[in-house]
MMTF fields as JSON, N, C-alpha, C and O atoms, coordinates in Angstrom:
{
  "mmtfVersion": "1.0.0",
  "mmtfProducer": "UNKNOWN",
  "numBonds": 351,
  "numAtoms": 352,
  "numGroups": 88,
  "numChains": 1,
  "numModels": 1,
  "chainsPerModel": [1],
  "groupsPerChain": [88],
  "chainIdList": ["A"],
  "bondAtomList": [4, 2, 8, 6, 12, 10, 16, 14, 20, 18, 24, 22, 28, 26, 32, 30, 36, 34, 40, 38, 44, 42, 48, 46, 52, 50, 56, 54, 60, 58, 64, 62, 68, 66, 72, 70, 76, 74, 80, 78, 84, 82, 88, 86, 92, 90, 96, 94, 100, 98, 104, 102, 108, 106, 112, 110, 116, 114, 120, 118, 124, 122, 128, 126, 132, 130, 136, 134, 140, 138, 144, 142, 148, 146, 152, 150, 156, 154, 160, 158, 164, 162, 168, 166, 172, 170, 176, 174, 180, 178, 184, 182, 188, 186, 192, 190, 196, 194, 200, 198, 204, 202, 208, 206, 212, 210, 216, 214, 220, 218, 224, 222, 228, 226, 232, 230, 236, 234, 240, 238, 244, 242, 248, 246, 252, 250, 256, 254, 260, 258, 264, 262, 268, 266, 272, 270, 276, 274, 280, 278, 284, 282, 288, 286, 292, 290, 296, 294, 300, 298, 304, 302, 308, 306, 312, 310, 316, 314, 320, 318, 324, 322, 328, 326, 332, 330, 336, 334, 340, 338, 344, 342, 348, 346],
  "bondOrderList": [1, 1, 1, 1, 1, 1, 1, 1, 1, 1, 1, 1, 1, 1, 1, 1, 1, 1, 1, 1, 1, 1, 1, 1, 1, 1, 1, 1, 1, 1, 1, 1, 1, 1, 1, 1, 1, 1, 1, 1, 1, 1, 1, 1, 1, 1, 1, 1, 1, 1, 1, 1, 1, 1, 1, 1, 1, 1, 1, 1, 1, 1, 1, 1, 1, 1, 1, 1, 1, 1, 1, 1, 1, 1, 1, 1, 1, 1, 1, 1, 1, 1, 1, 1, 1, 1, 1],
  "groupList": [{"groupName": "MET", "atomNameList": ["N", "CA", "C", "O"], "elementList": ["N", "C", "C", "O"], "formalChargeList": [0, 0, 0, 0], "bondAtomList": [1, 0, 2, 1, 3, 2], "bondOrderList": [1, 1, 2], "singleLetterCode": "M", "chemCompType": "L-PEPTIDE LINKING"}, {"groupName": "LEU", "atomNameList": ["N", "CA", "C", "O"], "elementList": ["N", "C", "C", "O"], "formalChargeList": [0, 0, 0, 0], "bondAtomList": [1, 0, 2, 1, 3, 2], "bondOrderList": [1, 1, 2], "singleLetterCode": "L", "chemCompType": "L-PEPTIDE LINKING"}, {"groupName": "THR", "atomNameList": ["N", "CA", "C", "O"], "elementList": ["N", "C", "C", "O"], "formalChargeList": [0, 0, 0, 0], "bondAtomList": [1, 0, 2, 1, 3, 2], "bondOrderList": [1, 1, 2], "singleLetterCode": "T", "chemCompType": "L-PEPTIDE LINKING"}, {"groupName": "SER", "atomNameList": ["N", "CA", "C", "O"], "elementList": ["N", "C", "C", "O"], "formalChargeList": [0, 0, 0, 0], "bondAtomList": [1, 0, 2, 1, 3, 2], "bondOrderList": [1, 1, 2], "singleLetterCode": "S", "chemCompType": "L-PEPTIDE LINKING"}, {"groupName": "ILE", "atomNameList": ["N", "CA", "C", "O"], "elementList": ["N", "C", "C", "O"], "formalChargeList": [0, 0, 0, 0], "bondAtomList": [1, 0, 2, 1, 3, 2], "bondOrderList": [1, 1, 2], "singleLetterCode": "I", "chemCompType": "L-PEPTIDE LINKING"}, {"groupName": "LYS", "atomNameList": ["N", "CA", "C", "O"], "elementList": ["N", "C", "C", "O"], "formalChargeList": [0, 0, 0, 0], "bondAtomList": [1, 0, 2, 1, 3, 2], "bondOrderList": [1, 1, 2], "singleLetterCode": "K", "chemCompType": "L-PEPTIDE LINKING"}, {"groupName": "GLY", "atomNameList": ["N", "CA", "C", "O"], "elementList": ["N", "C", "C", "O"], "formalChargeList": [0, 0, 0, 0], "bondAtomList": [1, 0, 2, 1, 3, 2], "bondOrderList": [1, 1, 2], "singleLetterCode": "G", "chemCompType": "PEPTIDE LINKING"}, {"groupName": "ARG", "atomNameList": ["N", "CA", "C", "O"], "elementList": ["N", "C", "C", "O"], "formalChargeList": [0, 0, 0, 0], "bondAtomList": [1, 0, 2, 1, 3, 2], "bondOrderList": [1, 1, 2], "singleLetterCode": "R", "chemCompType": "L-PEPTIDE LINKING"}, {"groupName": "ALA", "atomNameList": ["N", "CA", "C", "O"], "elementList": ["N", "C", "C", "O"], "formalChargeList": [0, 0, 0, 0], "bondAtomList": [1, 0, 2, 1, 3, 2], "bondOrderList": [1, 1, 2], "singleLetterCode": "A", "chemCompType": "L-PEPTIDE LINKING"}, {"groupName": "VAL", "atomNameList": ["N", "CA", "C", "O"], "elementList": ["N", "C", "C", "O"], "formalChargeList": [0, 0, 0, 0], "bondAtomList": [1, 0, 2, 1, 3, 2], "bondOrderList": [1, 1, 2], "singleLetterCode": "V", "chemCompType": "L-PEPTIDE LINKING"}, {"groupName": "GLN", "atomNameList": ["N", "CA", "C", "O"], "elementList": ["N", "C", "C", "O"], "formalChargeList": [0, 0, 0, 0], "bondAtomList": [1, 0, 2, 1, 3, 2], "bondOrderList": [1, 1, 2], "singleLetterCode": "Q", "chemCompType": "L-PEPTIDE LINKING"}, {"groupName": "GLU", "atomNameList": ["N", "CA", "C", "O"], "elementList": ["N", "C", "C", "O"], "formalChargeList": [0, 0, 0, 0], "bondAtomList": [1, 0, 2, 1, 3, 2], "bondOrderList": [1, 1, 2], "singleLetterCode": "E", "chemCompType": "L-PEPTIDE LINKING"}, {"groupName": "ASP", "atomNameList": ["N", "CA", "C", "O"], "elementList": ["N", "C", "C", "O"], "formalChargeList": [0, 0, 0, 0], "bondAtomList": [1, 0, 2, 1, 3, 2], "bondOrderList": [1, 1, 2], "singleLetterCode": "D", "chemCompType": "L-PEPTIDE LINKING"}, {"groupName": "CYS", "atomNameList": ["N", "CA", "C", "O"], "elementList": ["N", "C", "C", "O"], "formalChargeList": [0, 0, 0, 0], "bondAtomList": [1, 0, 2, 1, 3, 2], "bondOrderList": [1, 1, 2], "singleLetterCode": "C", "chemCompType": "L-PEPTIDE LINKING"}, {"groupName": "TRP", "atomNameList": ["N", "CA", "C", "O"], "elementList": ["N", "C", "C", "O"], "formalChargeList": [0, 0, 0, 0], "bondAtomList": [1, 0, 2, 1, 3, 2], "bondOrderList": [1, 1, 2], "singleLetterCode": "W", "chemCompType": "L-PEPTIDE LINKING"}, {"groupName": "HIS", "atomNameList": ["N", "CA", "C", "O"], "elementList": ["N", "C", "C", "O"], "formalChargeList": [0, 0, 0, 0], "bondAtomList": [1, 0, 2, 1, 3, 2], "bondOrderList": [1, 1, 2], "singleLetterCode": "H", "chemCompType": "L-PEPTIDE LINKING"}, {"groupName": "ASN", "atomNameList": ["N", "CA", "C", "O"], "elementList": ["N", "C", "C", "O"], "formalChargeList": [0, 0, 0, 0], "bondAtomList": [1, 0, 2, 1, 3, 2], "bondOrderList": [1, 1, 2], "singleLetterCode": "N", "chemCompType": "L-PEPTIDE LINKING"}, {"groupName": "PHE", "atomNameList": ["N", "CA", "C", "O"], "elementList": ["N", "C", "C", "O"], "formalChargeList": [0, 0, 0, 0], "bondAtomList": [1, 0, 2, 1, 3, 2], "bondOrderList": [1, 1, 2], "singleLetterCode": "F", "chemCompType": "L-PEPTIDE LINKING"}],
  "groupTypeList": [0, 1, 2, 3, 4, 5, 6, 7, 8, 8, 4, 9, 2, 6, 6, 3, 5, 6, 4, 6, 7, 6, 4, 8, 7, 9, 1, 8, 8, 10, 6, 8, 7, 9, 0, 4, 8, 3, 7, 11, 11, 3, 2, 8, 7, 2, 8, 9, 12, 11, 1, 9, 8, 8, 6, 6, 2, 8, 12, 3, 5, 9, 13, 12, 9, 3, 12, 14, 12, 3, 9, 10, 8, 0, 9, 11, 15, 2, 2, 16, 9, 17, 6, 6, 1, 12, 4, 1],
  "groupIdList": [1, 2, 3, 4, 5, 6, 7, 8, 9, 10, 11, 12, 13, 14, 15, 16, 17, 18, 19, 20, 21, 22, 23, 24, 25, 26, 27, 28, 29, 30, 31, 32, 33, 34, 35, 36, 37, 38, 39, 40, 41, 42, 43, 44, 45, 46, 47, 48, 49, 50, 51, 52, 53, 54, 55, 56, 57, 58, 59, 60, 61, 62, 63, 64, 65, 66, 67, 68, 69, 70, 71, 72, 73, 74, 75, 76, 77, 78, 79, 80, 81, 82, 83, 84, 85, 86, 87, 88],
  "secStructList": [7, 7, 7, 7, 7, 6, 6, 7, 3, 3, 3, 3, 3, 6, 6, 6, 1, 2, 2, 2, 2, 2, 2, 2, 2, 2, 2, 2, 2, 6, 6, 7, 3, 3, 3, 3, 3, 3, 1, 7, 2, 2, 2, 2, 2, 2, 2, 2, 2, 2, 2, 2, 2, 6, 6, 7, 3, 3, 3, 3, 3, 3, 7, 7, 6, 6, 7, 2, 2, 2, 2, 2, 2, 2, 2, 2, 2, 2, 2, 2, 2, 2, 1, 1, 7, 7, 5, 7],
  "xCoordList": [0.84, 0.0, 0.888, 1.797, 0.626, 1.369, 0.73, -0.493, 1.577, 1.088, 1.726, 2.699, 1.183, 1.68, 3.054, 3.34, 3.892, 5.176, 5.142, 6.164, 3.966, 3.818, 4.28, 3.839, 5.179, 5.693, 6.82, 7.401, 7.141, 8.241, 9.574, 9.676, 10.591, 11.937, 12.757, 12.824, 13.381, 14.141, 15.536, 15.71, 16.522, 17.865, 18.042, 17.754, 18.522, 18.851, 20.34, 20.782, 21.117, 22.545, 22.729, 22.03, 23.67, 23.854, 22.68, 22.415, 21.978, 20.75, 20.919, 19.933, 22.16, 22.373, 22.503, 22.532, 22.58, 22.771, 22.04, 21.704, 21.806, 21.361, 20.168, 19.164, 20.291, 19.202, 18.814, 17.628, 19.801, 19.513, 18.689, 17.776, 19.01, 18.252, 16.814, 15.873, 16.66, 15.315, 14.515, 13.327, 15.154, 14.492, 14.093, 12.986, 14.991, 14.692, 13.487, 12.639, 13.402, 12.265, 10.945, 9.956, 10.948, 9.727, 9.323, 8.15, 10.274, 9.961, 9.387, 8.378, 10.034, 9.561, 8.177, 7.327, 7.951, 6.646, 5.539, 4.374, 5.91, 4.942, 4.809, 4.072, 5.519, 5.371, 6.405, 6.297, 7.413, 8.476, 9.383, 9.526, 9.981, 11.005, 12.337, 12.697, 13.06, 14.214, 15.523, 15.702, 16.443, 17.809, 18.675, 18.772, 19.298, 20.207, 21.591, 22.158, 22.127, 23.484, 24.374, 24.128, 25.407, 26.278, 27.692, 27.887, 28.664, 30.05, 30.309, 31.3, 29.429, 29.63, 28.559, 27.38, 28.968, 28.023, 27.256, 26.049, 27.942, 27.275, 26.174, 25.094, 26.421, 25.381, 24.243, 23.087, 24.568, 23.534, 22.617, 21.397, 23.193, 22.383, 21.496, 20.35, 22.018, 21.223, 20.032, 18.92, 20.257, 19.168, 18.128, 16.927, 18.585, 17.665, 16.836, 15.618, 17.499, 16.777, 15.694, 14.598, 15.991, 15.023, 13.821, 12.677, 14.076, 12.988, 12.108, 10.882, 12.737, 11.991, 11.176, 10.027, 11.762, 11.042, 9.809, 8.828, 9.867, 8.731, 7.713, 6.724, 7.97, 7.027, 7.38, 6.6, 8.539, 8.951, 9.709, 10.014, 10.004, 10.814, 12.116, 12.108, 13.242, 14.524, 15.648, 15.546, 16.708, 17.94, 19.055, 18.8, 20.293, 21.404, 22.484, 22.559, 23.312, 24.473, 25.562, 25.34, 26.744, 27.891, 28.226, 28.362, 28.357, 28.598, 29.337, 28.998, 30.351, 31.052, 30.644, 31.072, 29.827, 29.3, 30.37, 30.083, 31.582, 32.664, 33.352, 34.255, 32.932, 33.506, 32.434, 31.476, 32.599, 31.59, 31.258, 30.087, 32.253, 32.0, 31.141, 30.272, 31.378, 30.597, 29.141, 28.218, 28.945, 27.595, 26.866, 25.701, 27.552, 26.934, 26.541, 25.471, 27.396, 27.095, 25.881, 25.059, 25.768, 24.647, 23.337, 22.32, 23.352, 22.144, 21.766, 20.592, 22.742, 22.469, 21.877, 20.92, 22.45, 21.926, 20.47, 19.626, 20.191, 18.836, 17.85, 16.771, 18.208, 17.29, 17.113, 16.035, 18.145, 18.004, 17.093, 16.267, 17.237, 16.461, 15.018, 14.091, 14.818, 13.501, 12.837, 11.692, 13.545, 12.949, 12.923, 12.251, 13.626, 13.676, 14.119, 14.476, 14.095, 14.48, 13.599, 13.536, 12.922, 12.012, 12.452, 12.182, 13.125, 13.459, 14.921, 15.392, 15.625, 17.027, 17.224, 18.334],
  "yCoordList": [-1.172, 0.0, 1.239, 1.359, 2.143, 3.392, 4.419, 4.5, 5.193, 6.272, 7.574, 7.57, 8.664, 9.975, 10.232, 9.784, 10.95, 11.374, 12.853, 13.435, 13.449, 14.858, 15.092, 14.415, 16.069, 16.419, 15.542, 15.831, 14.492, 13.606, 14.266, 15.033, 13.967, 14.501, 13.47, 12.303, 13.917, 13.018, 13.568, 14.771, 12.687, 13.029, 12.39, 11.208, 13.184, 12.654, 12.88, 14.007, 11.789, 11.898, 12.053, 11.425, 12.891, 13.174, 13.947, 13.886, 14.671, 15.348, 16.635, 17.287, 17.011, 18.271, 18.107, 19.094, 16.859, 16.613, 15.342, 14.488, 15.242, 14.007, 13.33, 13.969, 12.008, 11.196, 11.653, 11.734, 11.952, 12.409, 13.685, 13.835, 14.598, 15.854, 15.577, 16.193, 14.656, 14.268, 13.649, 13.934, 12.805, 12.197, 13.287, 13.265, 14.238, 15.34, 16.143, 16.533, 16.392, 17.122, 16.397, 17.007, 15.089, 14.301, 14.291, 14.484, 14.069, 14.064, 15.407, 15.458, 16.497, 17.836, 18.109, 18.698, 17.689, 17.902, 17.133, 17.529, 16.045, 15.243, 15.729, 15.135, 16.809, 17.409, 17.029, 17.431, 16.259, 15.92, 17.131, 17.984, 17.189, 18.195, 17.542, 16.507, 18.139, 17.48, 18.123, 19.336, 17.289, 17.708, 17.187, 15.98, 18.109, 17.754, 17.537, 18.449, 16.341, 16.036, 15.979, 15.206, 16.805, 16.903, 17.273, 17.895, 16.89, 17.297, 18.727, 19.332, 19.274, 20.615, 21.567, 21.415, 22.543, 23.476, 24.288, 24.489, 24.753, 25.627, 24.888, 25.443, 23.668, 22.932, 22.526, 22.457, 22.262, 21.935, 23.13, 22.974, 24.324, 25.528, 25.808, 26.231, 25.574, 25.759, 24.803, 25.2, 23.553, 22.572, 22.98, 22.874, 23.443, 23.894, 25.066, 25.096, 26.031, 27.195, 26.769, 27.328, 25.794, 25.287, 24.654, 24.902, 23.839, 23.173, 24.178, 24.065, 25.149, 26.176, 27.042, 27.375, 27.404, 28.212, 27.484, 28.114, 26.156, 25.357, 25.095, 24.391, 25.674, 25.532, 24.477, 24.217, 23.862, 22.815, 23.349, 24.539, 22.456, 22.772, 22.007, 20.784, 22.721, 22.067, 22.825, 24.023, 22.106, 22.657, 21.766, 20.758, 22.15, 21.328, 21.243, 22.062, 20.231, 20.039, 19.404, 18.404, 20.002, 19.405, 18.103, 18.07, 17.03, 15.715, 14.827, 14.77, 14.141, 13.11, 11.782, 11.474, 10.996, 9.772, 8.714, 7.715, 8.905, 7.971, 8.325, 7.612, 9.415, 9.881, 9.803, 10.576, 8.863, 8.616, 9.871, 10.116, 10.663, 11.888, 12.86, 13.528, 12.943, 13.806, 13.335, 14.15, 12.035, 11.473, 11.754, 12.151, 11.548, 11.819, 13.29, 13.606, 14.177, 15.614, 15.949, 16.783, 15.299, 15.548, 15.06, 15.748, 13.898, 13.379, 14.277, 14.593, 14.682, 15.573, 16.899, 17.406, 17.458, 18.703, 18.524, 19.384, 17.415, 17.144, 17.051, 17.64, 16.323, 16.185, 17.51, 17.779, 18.338, 19.658, 20.567, 21.284, 20.543, 21.426, 20.942, 21.75, 19.632, 19.087, 18.357, 17.921, 18.225, 17.583, 16.07, 15.438, 15.491, 14.039, 13.627, 14.469, 12.344, 11.797, 10.593, 9.656, 10.624, 9.546, 8.752, 7.555, 9.415, 8.791, 9.066, 10.198, 8.023, 8.168, 7.514, 7.515],
  "zCoordList": [0.0, 0.0, 0.0, 0.821, -0.906, -0.974, -0.045, 0.074, 0.602, 1.453, 0.998, 0.245, 1.449, 1.078, 1.695, 2.805, 0.968, 1.52, 1.897, 2.262, 1.806, 2.149, 3.587, 4.515, 3.749, 5.068, 5.568, 6.615, 4.861, 5.269, 4.941, 3.984, 5.737, 5.517, 4.755, 5.141, 3.666, 2.809, 2.548, 2.355, 2.543, 2.09, 0.721, 0.534, -0.238, -1.558, -1.774, -1.997, -1.706, -1.98, -3.484, -4.278, -3.855, -5.271, -5.838, -7.039, -4.986, -5.378, -6.151, -6.493, -6.431, -7.14, -8.65, -9.385, -9.112, -10.542, -10.973, -10.152, -12.257, -12.89, -12.259, -11.947, -12.071, -11.544, -10.139, -9.82, -9.301, -7.942, -7.93, -7.118, -8.824, -8.908, -9.35, -8.851, -10.278, -10.713, -9.578, -9.429, -8.778, -7.623, -6.631, -6.094, -6.388, -5.464, -5.96, -5.158, -7.257, -7.831, -7.57, -7.166, -7.808, -7.625, -6.154, -5.835, -5.263, -3.83, -3.392, -2.688, -3.812, -3.434, -4.019, -3.351, -5.248, -5.883, -5.157, -5.192, -4.507, -3.745, -2.305, -1.519, -1.95, -0.632, 0.4, 1.559, 0.002, 0.954, 1.175, 0.3, 2.341, 2.633, 2.27, 2.831, 1.344, 0.73, 1.14, 1.021, 1.629, 1.913, 0.773, 0.553, 0.055, -1.028, -0.419, 0.183, -0.576, -0.122, -1.356, -2.282, -1.354, -2.523, -2.089, -1.045, -2.889, -2.61, -3.049, -2.639, -3.881, -4.43, -3.915, -4.235, -3.121, -2.518, -3.56, -3.421, -4.596, -5.57, -6.332, -6.535, -6.752, -7.474, -6.536, -6.953, -5.288, -4.306, -4.084, -4.033, -3.951, -3.741, -4.95, -4.797, -6.146, -7.359, -7.361, -7.709, -6.977, -6.915, -5.872, -6.119, -4.71, -3.659, -4.161, -3.984, -4.789, -5.315, -6.306, -6.303, -7.144, -8.122, -7.422, -7.805, -6.4, -5.694, -4.952, -4.957, -4.324, -3.584, -4.545, -4.256, -5.68, -6.675, -7.203, -7.596, -7.208, -7.675, -6.56, -6.763, -5.378, -4.273, -3.255, -2.339, -3.394, -2.463, -1.262, -1.174, -0.352, 0.818, 0.679, 0.539, 0.718, 0.507, 1.197, 1.465, 1.473, 2.011, 1.484, 0.824, 1.781, 1.312, 2.374, 3.289, 2.222, 3.087, 2.246, 1.562, 2.307, 1.622, 2.332, 3.555, 1.557, 2.139, 1.145, -0.037, 1.652, 0.884, 1.518, 2.631, 0.829, 1.422, 1.688, 2.347, 1.199, 1.52, 2.838, 3.276, 3.468, 4.732, 5.822, 5.811, 6.765, 7.79, 8.598, 8.887, 8.964, 9.728, 8.928, 9.489, 7.635, 6.766, 6.702, 6.716, 6.631, 6.593, 7.909, 7.908, 9.013, 10.314, 10.444, 10.965, 9.974, 10.029, 9.166, 9.544, 8.007, 7.114, 7.735, 7.647, 8.352, 9.007, 10.183, 10.371, 10.961, 12.09, 11.608, 12.194, 10.536, 9.973, 9.524, 9.775, 8.87, 8.382, 9.537, 9.479, 10.579, 11.708, 12.438, 12.968, 12.474, 13.086, 12.276, 12.841, 10.957, 10.076, 9.924, 9.971, 9.743, 9.432, 10.605, 10.493, 11.717, 12.891, 12.842, 13.657, 11.92, 11.798, 10.409, 9.586, 10.156, 8.858, 8.572, 9.367, 7.439, 7.072, 5.846, 5.747, 4.92, 3.636, 3.324, 3.431, 2.939, 2.54, 1.206, 0.675]
}
């Protein structure tokens, strides 16, 4: 059974480009609050600006998923900004 993702907090790794950016768009369009995780701050901010301009809720955090400390910081940032984490 499918349920709504409206209001859910989601992290999209690689969300600033390509397939990840497309996934972030779909999640935001469905009402999810989207955290863009990317190694590049400028492309992440551009993706966030696009999602917000389309009416979504989004933020970003620079993150290298091969670095455990970076991943922990990104999850902590997401839970601080969105009050939790529902989708990864």
